[in-house]
C-alpha positions, 0 to 999 in steps of 0.5 A: 739347361741343353747340356743336363737333357743330353747328359741325362739322355746319355746317362739313361741309355747308359743305364740301359745298355747295362740293362740289356747286358743283364737281362739277356744273358738271364734269359729274360729278354730275347734280344742280343747284347753286341760288343757296342753295348760292352762299350757304351754301358761305361761310356754313356753312364759316366760321360752323361753323369759328368755332362749332368754334373757340370749343368748342375748346382751342387745340390742336384749333383749330390741327388743324381749322384746317389740316384744313379749309385742306387741303379747301378747298384741294383744292376750290380746286385742283379748281375750277382743273383744271375751268376748265383742262380745260373750256378746253382743250375736254377735257371739255365742262360745257355750262354757265357756268363761274361756279361754279368761278370762285365756289368758286376764289375762296372756298375759295382765299382761306379756304384761303389764310389759314387756312394762313397762320394756322396758319403764323404761330401756330406760328412765334410760339410 
């Protein structure tokens, strides 16, 4: 039980780090995104997911995989939207778009792997 709670907390923190990395360059929040968030986004997301999966039953793990993957893919889509809007000069972030590219790559890969693994486990059963 404690393992699952700790895992959910770390997963939520990881997703929060990724969301901040998306929102800051888009100018939607007046925060700053330190290099620490760049490291903690994938680290907390993966560690939290692993802890929850280790502590849960397989049916719960499948549901968590899909939920986490959907959040990651939504984050990647928001990053792509920010990149397109910035490239079209619809929004002006005033900063570098490197954070958006980073989240697009990391969240996109993690989300796609999660969705693909969910589909494989469904068809194998």
